[in-house]
C-alpha positions, -999 to 999 in steps of 0.1 A, spaced: -525 678 457 -502 687 428 -496 666 398 -460 661 408 -471 645 441 -495 622 423 -467 610 400 -444 605 430 -471 585 447 -473 563 416 -436 556 417 -435 550 454 -467 530 460 -477 513 427 -448 498 408 -429 483 438 -461 472 455 -462 433 453 -499 430 461 -526 450 442 -556 433 459 -582 462 458 -599 452 491 -566 452 509 -554 485 493 -586 505 495 -604 492 526 -579 478 551 -558 509 559 -588 531 570 -595 535 608 -624 512 616 -644 539 635 -647 561 604 -680 562 585 -677 544 552 -712 545 539 -744 563 548 -775 542 541 -813 545 548 -807 522 577 -780 545 592 -742 549 589 -719 519 583 -684 521 597 -653 509 579 -649 482 606 -685 469 599 -680 471 561 -647 451 563 -664 425 585 -692 420 560 -667 419 531 -648 391 548 -680 372 555 -692 374 519 -658 366 507 -657 335 529 -691 324 516 -680 329 480 -648 309 486 -668 280 502 -690 279 471 -659 273 451 -654 308 437 -618 318 434 -591 336 414 -602 345 379 -638 335 383 -664 360 373 -689 373 399 -718 391 382 -735 417 405 -771 427 396 -787 442 427 -800 473 442 -777 499 458 -768 491 494 -741 480 517 -745 444 505 -737 455 470 -705 473 481 -695 444 504 -700 418 476 -679 438 451 -650 440 476 -655 404 487 -651 392 452 -620 413 448 -606 400 481 -607 364 470 -592 372 436 -624 369 416 -633 393 387 -662 416 393 -688 425 366 -716 450 374 -748 451 353 -779 472 354 -804 452 376 -837 462 361 -834 444 327 -857 421 309 -850 383 310 -838 386 274 -813 413 283 -801 393 313 -798 363 291 -774 382 268 -752 390 298 -752 355 311 -743 340 278 -717 366 270 -700 370 304 -703 333 316 -703 342 353 -694 315 379 -721 330 402 -747 358 402 -753 380 433 -787 397 431 -818 407 452 -854 395 454 -866 421 430 -844 409 402 -840 372 409 -871 362 389 -859 378 357 -824 363 361 -840 329 368 -861 332 337 -829 341 318 -812 309 329 -789 319 357 -774 287 370 -762 298 404 -774 328 424 -770 344 458 -802 363 465 -806 392 490 -841 393 505 -856 366 483 -893 370 474 -899 335 460 -888 300 471 -852 294 462 -843 267 437 -813 244 434 -780 262 435 -797 293 449 -787 307 483 -802 333 507 -776 361 512 -783 366 549 -783 329 557 -751 323 537 -733 351 555 -746 348 591 -721 336 617 -691 335 594 -657 347 606 -652 385 601 -615 380 592 -604 367 558 -569 366 542 -568 384 509 -557 366 478 -527 384 464 -531 402 430 -504 412 407 -504 446 389 -511 428 356 -539 405 368 -573 411 353 -596 420 383 -627 436 368 -647 439 336 -665 471 330 -694 470 306 -700 496 279 -734 513 279 -746 495 248 -758 528 233 -743 519 199 -749 481 201 -747 452 225 -727 460 257 -690 449 256 -668 440 285 -636 461 288 -611 440 308 -591 460 334 -559 452 352 -554 456 390 -531 486 385 -559 506 368 -581 514 399 -552 525 420 -536 547 394 -569 563 385 -575 569 422 -541 586 425 -542 607 393 -579 617 392 -594 613 427 -564 626 446 -545 646 419 -575 665 406 -604 662 430 -583 661 461 -607 637 479 -603 640 517 -614 620 547 -640 646 555 -657 644 520 -692 630 516 -699 618 481 -734 615 466 -740 601 431 -769 605 407 -762 572 387 -765 539 406 -736 517 415 -737 495 384 -723 526 366 -685 527 369 -687 565 370 -708 563 402 -693 532 417 -657 545 414 -666 578 431 -689 565 458 -673 532 468 -637 531 454 -620 565 454 -640 574 485 -626 544 503 -591 552 492 -595 586 508 -611 573 539 -641 593 531 -679 586 531 -703 575 503 -741 579 503 -762 550 491 -799 549 484 -819 522 466 -846 543 452 -848 557 417 -829 590 413 -852 620 410 -847 658 417 -869 654 448 -848 626 462 -816 644 455 -827 676 472 -839 655 502 -805 637 505 -785 669 501 -805 685 528 -801 655 551 -765 644 545 -748 677 533 -725 660 507 -694 678 496 -691 661 462 -721 655 439 -715 631 410 -739 642 383 -749 640 347 -763 668 325 -797 653 321 -803 653 359 -788 688 362 -814 700 338 -842 682 358 -829 697 391 -829 732 376 -865 727 362 -878 715 395 -901 739 415 -879 734 446 -847 746 428 -848 782 440 -850 771 477 -825 742 475 -794 747 496 -763 732 479 -738 752 499 -722 720 513 -712 709 477 -676 719 470 -676 701 436 -703 689 412 -689 665 387 -705 662 352 -698 634 327 -716 609 305 -728 634 279 -721 669 268 -727 697 293 -740 727 273 -725 761 283 -759 776 290 -768 748 313 -735 752 332 -742 789 336 -777 784 349 -765 758 374 -739 783 388 -765 811 389 -790 789 407 -770 766 430 -735 782 431 -718 748 433 -687 746 411 -690 722 382 -661 702 368 -669 687 334 -649 655 328 -641 631 299 -636 594 306 -649 561 295 -654 525 304 -623 517 284 -601 543 301 -613 533 336 -625 568 345 -617 604 338 -587 613 317 -596 649 309 -611 673 334 -615 709 344 -597 719 376 -612 733 408 -611 771 406 -601 770 369 -631 755 352 -637 769 317 -674 769 307 -680 752 274 -649 730 277 -640 696 292 -608 709 307 -573 697 302 -556 663 302 -549 648 336 -512 640 339 -496 616 333 -522 607 306 -515 619 271 -543 630 248 -541 636 211 -565 647 184 -559 626 153 -572 621 118 -588 589 106 -554 573 102 -542 581 137 -520 610 127 -519 640 151 -538 672 141 -530 707 150 -549 727 177 -583 739 165 -588 709 141 -616 684 148 -606 648 150 -608 616 170 -596 616 206 -568 592 213 -555 587 249 -525 569 263 -521 558 299 -516 528 321 -553 526 331 -566 516 297 -584 483 293 -564 456 276 -593 445 253 -629 437 249 -639 402 259 -646 380 228 -643 409 203 -608 407 187 -616 429 157 -632 456 178 -604 454 203 -577 458 177 -595 490 164 -601 505 198 -568 495 215 -542 498 187 -513 494 212 -510 485 249 -521 515 269 -536 533 239 -573 540 235 -588 553 203 -621 566 215 -644 572 185 -653 606 200 -646 638 181 -628 666 199 -608 697 192 -582 712 215 -576 750 217 -542 767 220 -544 767 258 -549 729 260 -586 728 267 -606 701 250 -640 706 234 -664 678 225 -677 677 189 -697 645 189 -693 608 182 -676 599 150 -703 574 142 -730 600 149 -719 624 122 -746 627 96 -739 634 59 -767 656 47 -767 669 11 -731 658 8 -718 676 39 -712 664 74 -734 677 103 -726 671 140 -758 664 159 -743 678 192 -737 712 175 -774 715 166 -785 702 200 -764 728 218 -779 755 196 -815 743 203 -807 740 240 -802 778 242 -838 785 234 -857 793 266 -886 769 259 -863 739 252 -857 716 282 -840 687 264 -834 677 228 -817 652 206 -809 652 169 -806 619 149 -804 609 113 -835 597 94 -835 578 61 -861 590 37 -880 567 12 -855 576 -15 -825 565 6 -813 600 15 -804 611 50 -821 640 67 -820 652 103 -848 649 128 -849 668 161 -868 654 191 -876 682 215 -889 684 251 -903 718 259 -912 736 292 -936 760 275 -954 763 242 -932 769 211 -937 762 175 -916 745 149 -912 777 129 -897 795 158 -872 767 165 -862 767 129 -855 805 130 -836 800 162 -812 775 146 -809 793 112 -800 826 130 -771 808 147 -759 780 124 -756 774 87 -790 767 72 -780 732 61 -776 723 98 -812 731 107 -832 699 113 -855 690 85 -881 677 109 -891 685 145 -909 662 168 -922 673 202 -921 646 229 -928 644 266 -893 629 274 -863 615 257 -855 578 261 -824 571 282 -800 542 286 -796 528 321 -766 552 327 -787 582 319 -775 589 284 -799 597 256 -807 564 238 -802 574 202 -808 539 190 -844 541 204 -849 575 188 -837 562 154 -862 534 157 -891 557 161 -910 565 129 
């Protein structure tokens, strides 16, 4: 689909549309006999999914949940998760997804901050939520006796009508909160309007990816991640395609098994898992010929890793840029025109600018903060007016805090987080530049560079390195100094078995900084 067509769809289908209810727009038009989801228990048709959505929606409505109420979802991946998400949308509630395997203290933060009207969870998580003080819960497959204001999912849904009228939603109604990853502090809720999912679907999923009814989408991250949920259970539904769900932890072995069994056409990936798949002993024999597109996002994809992926698996990789705040991708490589080492070009009709610290545009080739304009941007962060004003300086404008440059042909290149820049000996060092250099050494499987404060109050750099075969610190120093200015070489190297990750699969730099 061309960009022009996507823009025409926007004018014809979005602005005049009186009802933006996501359940009605994404689910209802698809023929019921088509397969919506593939699960360990077998395929789920659109007709069956819609019936369960309506049953869950009726149950929520009978519990007093309605327009504007927040429904917190913290459960394992499965058809019940997807049905609950659409059910809340169908009755006009606001969905908030959180990582399920958190400590009671972490869950308590979300409960206090988000103030949900009800929590929908499963038996493996209910105990932690109960300890965190959850007041009302619906529990799938409960393991312990249910307390007051707790309900068994299956019992609550059983026998309910499979038809349910959708609550109308206006284009400017807040319908979902997307949580930031919390990699630089406590997670914040970016509040999105009903227009955002549909426009993102048109501009990215249709305009760039050209999702089709015959596509099968498999994601590495779990559904709580907006990157995965949007691709597997939102855009996929909008195209009448099929998403693959599995409750287990994502591993290379599991992915190779699912790819062999279900032959996905779109693989939603992250660089960390791409590295793990390439390092796995089964990689040379894995058949990814069904995959027409492998999407990468969440962290930088080094050029060398991109090349190794193509040499090993042959599946085209599209590196993308998006965020919780922008809803999803706003910059992306294009099928058949991906440029290794870049994140592609802006997705029309978004506008992307590289700016200085004061928001003034910089010329091509200069490094600055990425600023994006478009109708899918969040309106603010919940309960964070100062941070909102800084991040969203105007309606539809997002100041990302990420450093980029743009070349003369319009391709964007990631240069790191503005708040990750390290001032060493009076000069700035970008950790991602050093990490990309280290990643080209054949013994390095993964690495991360962070700042370290010395006893005299100065800042130095420390590299954490995961290796696949023996290598010494001296060799890694030579490798960096042969390719970068000597001042950029890490002052200290630490060899570790693995790098800590956030729930979304990003390197947890806060955890690394805390190590001493």
